matplotlib code that plots the C-alpha trace (Angstrom):
import matplotlib.pyplot as plt

x = [-0.9, 1.1, -1.7, -4.5, -4.3, -7.4, -5.7, -2.6, -4.8, -6.6, -3.2, -2.4, -5.7, -5.0, -1.6, -3.2, -5.9, -3.2, -1.3, -4.6, -5.2, -1.6, -1.7, -4.7, -3.6, -1.5, -1.4, 0.1, -3.1, -6.4, -7.5, -4.2, -4.5, -7.9, -6.8, -3.8, -5.4, -8.8, -7.6, -6.3, -9.5, -11.8, -9.6, -9.5, -13.2, -13.8, -11.4, -13.2, -16.6, -15.5, -13.3, -15.8, -16.2, -12.7, -9.7, -6.3, -3.1, -1.3, 1.5, -1.0, -2.6, 0.8, 1.7, -1.6, -1.1, 2.4, 1.1, -1.6, 1.0, 3.1, 0.0, -0.8, 2.8, 2.5, -0.8, 0.5, 3.5, 2.6, 4.8, 7.2, 8.1, 8.5, 11.4, 13.4, 13.5, 14.3, 17.3, 18.3, 18.5, 22.0, 23.8, 22.1, 22.6, 18.9, 17.4, 14.0, 12.2, 11.7, 9.1, 6.5, 8.7, 8.4, 4.7, 4.4, 6.7, 4.3, 1.4, 2.8, 4.2, 1.1, -1.6, 0.4, 0.1, -3.5, -4.4, -2.3, -4.1, -7.6, -6.9, -5.3, -8.1, -11.2, -10.4, -9.1, -5.9, -2.6, 0.8, 2.6, 2.9, -0.8, -1.1, 2.0, 0.7, -2.7, -1.2, 1.1, -1.8, -3.9, -1.2, -0.5, -4.2, -4.4, -1.4, -2.9, -6.3, -4.5, -2.6, -6.0, -7.4, -4.5, -5.1, -8.8, -8.0, -5.7, -8.2, -11.0, -9.2, -6.3, -3.4, -5.1, -4.0, -0.4, 0.7, -1.3, 0.4, 3.8, 5.6, 8.2, 8.8, 9.6, 7.8, 8.3, 6.8, 3.8, 6.1, 8.3, 5.3, 4.1, 7.6, 8.1, 4.7, 5.9, 9.2, 7.2, 4.9, 7.7, 9.7, 6.7, 6.3, 10.0, 10.7, 7.5, 5.7, 7.1, 6.5, 3.0, 2.3, 3.3, 1.0, -1.9, -1.4, -1.3, -4.4, -6.4, -5.5]
y = [7.9, 7.1, 8.8, 7.2, 3.5, 2.9, 4.4, 2.2, -0.8, 0.1, 0.3, -3.2, -4.4, -2.6, -4.4, -7.7, -7.1, -6.3, -9.5, -11.5, -10.3, -11.0, -14.4, -15.5, -14.0, -16.7, -19.0, -22.4, -24.3, -22.8, -25.7, -25.6, -21.8, -22.0, -24.6, -22.5, -19.0, -19.7, -19.4, -15.9, -14.9, -16.2, -14.8, -11.3, -11.4, -12.1, -9.3, -6.8, -7.9, -7.6, -4.5, -2.2, -4.5, -5.9, -4.0, -5.8, -3.9, -2.6, -5.2, -8.1, -6.6, -6.1, -9.7, -11.0, -9.1, -10.6, -14.1, -13.6, -12.6, -15.7, -17.9, -16.0, -16.4, -20.1, -20.3, -18.5, -20.7, -23.8, -24.2, -26.6, -24.1, -20.7, -19.3, -17.7, -20.9, -22.9, -20.6, -21.0, -24.8, -24.9, -22.3, -23.6, -27.3, -28.1, -31.1, -29.6, -26.2, -25.1, -22.4, -24.5, -24.4, -20.6, -21.0, -23.2, -21.0, -18.2, -20.5, -20.5, -17.0, -15.0, -17.1, -17.0, -13.2, -13.3, -15.8, -13.9, -10.7, -12.3, -14.1, -11.0, -8.7, -10.8, -13.2, -12.8, -14.5, -12.8, -13.0, -16.1, -19.9, -20.6, -18.0, -19.4, -22.9, -22.0, -19.9, -22.8, -25.2, -23.1, -22.8, -26.6, -27.3, -25.0, -26.8, -30.3, -29.2, -28.0, -31.3, -33.1, -30.8, -31.7, -35.4, -35.0, -33.1, -35.9, -38.6, -36.7, -35.6, -38.0, -36.8, -33.4, -32.4, -33.3, -29.7, -28.6, -31.3, -30.2, -33.1, -33.3, -37.0, -36.3, -38.9, -36.6, -33.6, -33.4, -33.7, -30.9, -28.7, -29.0, -28.6, -25.3, -24.1, -24.7, -22.9, -20.0, -19.8, -20.0, -17.3, -15.0, -15.3, -14.9, -12.1, -10.0, -10.2, -7.0, -4.9, -6.5, -5.5, -1.9, -1.8, -3.2, -0.7, 2.2, 1.0, 0.8, 4.3]
z = [9.0, 12.2, 14.2, 12.1, 12.6, 10.5, 7.4, 8.0, 8.3, 5.1, 3.3, 4.5, 3.1, -0.2, -0.5, 0.2, -2.4, -5.0, -4.0, -4.3, -7.8, -8.8, -7.2, -9.2, -12.5, -14.3, -11.3, -12.0, -11.1, -10.1, -8.0, -6.0, -5.8, -4.3, -1.7, -0.7, -0.6, 1.0, 4.6, 3.8, 2.0, 4.8, 7.6, 6.0, 5.4, 9.1, 10.1, 7.9, 9.3, 12.9, 12.6, 14.3, 17.3, 17.9, 16.5, 16.7, 17.2, 14.1, 14.7, 14.4, 11.3, 9.6, 10.3, 9.1, 5.8, 5.5, 6.2, 3.6, 1.0, 1.9, 1.2, -2.0, -3.3, -2.6, -4.3, -7.4, -8.0, -5.8, -2.7, -4.4, -7.2, -5.7, -7.7, -5.0, -3.0, -6.1, -6.6, -3.0, -3.2, -4.7, -2.5, 0.6, -0.2, -0.1, -1.7, -2.0, -2.2, 1.4, 0.9, 2.7, 5.8, 5.7, 5.3, 8.4, 10.4, 9.7, 10.5, 14.1, 14.4, 13.3, 15.0, 18.2, 18.5, 17.3, 20.1, 22.6, 21.9, 22.0, 25.3, 27.0, 25.9, 26.3, 29.2, 32.8, 31.8, 32.7, 31.2, 32.3, 31.9, 31.4, 28.6, 26.9, 27.2, 25.7, 22.9, 21.9, 22.1, 19.8, 17.2, 17.3, 17.1, 14.0, 12.5, 13.2, 11.6, 8.5, 8.1, 8.4, 5.8, 3.5, 4.2, 3.4, 0.2, -0.9, -0.2, -1.9, -5.0, -5.4, -7.5, -8.0, -4.5, -5.0, -5.5, -2.5, -0.3, -1.5, 0.2, -2.6, -1.7, 2.0, 4.2, 7.2, 5.6, 8.0, 11.0, 9.7, 9.0, 12.6, 14.0, 12.0, 13.3, 16.8, 16.1, 14.7, 17.6, 20.1, 18.3, 18.3, 22.1, 22.7, 20.3, 19.9, 23.2, 24.7, 21.6, 21.4, 25.0, 24.3, 21.3, 23.3, 26.1, 23.7, 21.8, 25.0, 26.3]

ax = plt.figure().add_subplot(projection="3d")
ax.plot(x, y, z, "-o")
ax.set_aspect("equal")
plt.show()
């Protein structure tokens, strides 16, 4: 499988499909589940449709699968009630369930490498400050759009979107969400760029 990336990518898809079925089965609230999981479902559909024309590195596909699973776990339980993070509240001294912070960290980390790969492979951009600025801008734009989506869902459905918003009484929840997205994107660029570059160089030889 190491020498057959397509088979490895298919295994990622199979794991995500299993997570999708589990996430829907017995989910806390189907409306909240749909709001939480649709980005993963649409994104994976696009990746399948474009796989023959633009194939990402295995690193990016693995991270996309992980991000999708994070979304599906949140959709199954709702972000404010993921059991592991409920259990962590006492030993960590948290006043709330912080699973949504993980979700928004991933919202920065994974799109940063997606944007980085697209820009490096399809534009004349080179590695450097401009690439970093654009990647961070893309991630923060995605985060802002998602917060506007949450705002629209709340205005449209009222209290039905409370579980989707997951603010847990924190008036700064939107600000924290965007901050963790920025942290995630920055960590991706600092920690994964060299490995990402190696994978891209191998995939193009």
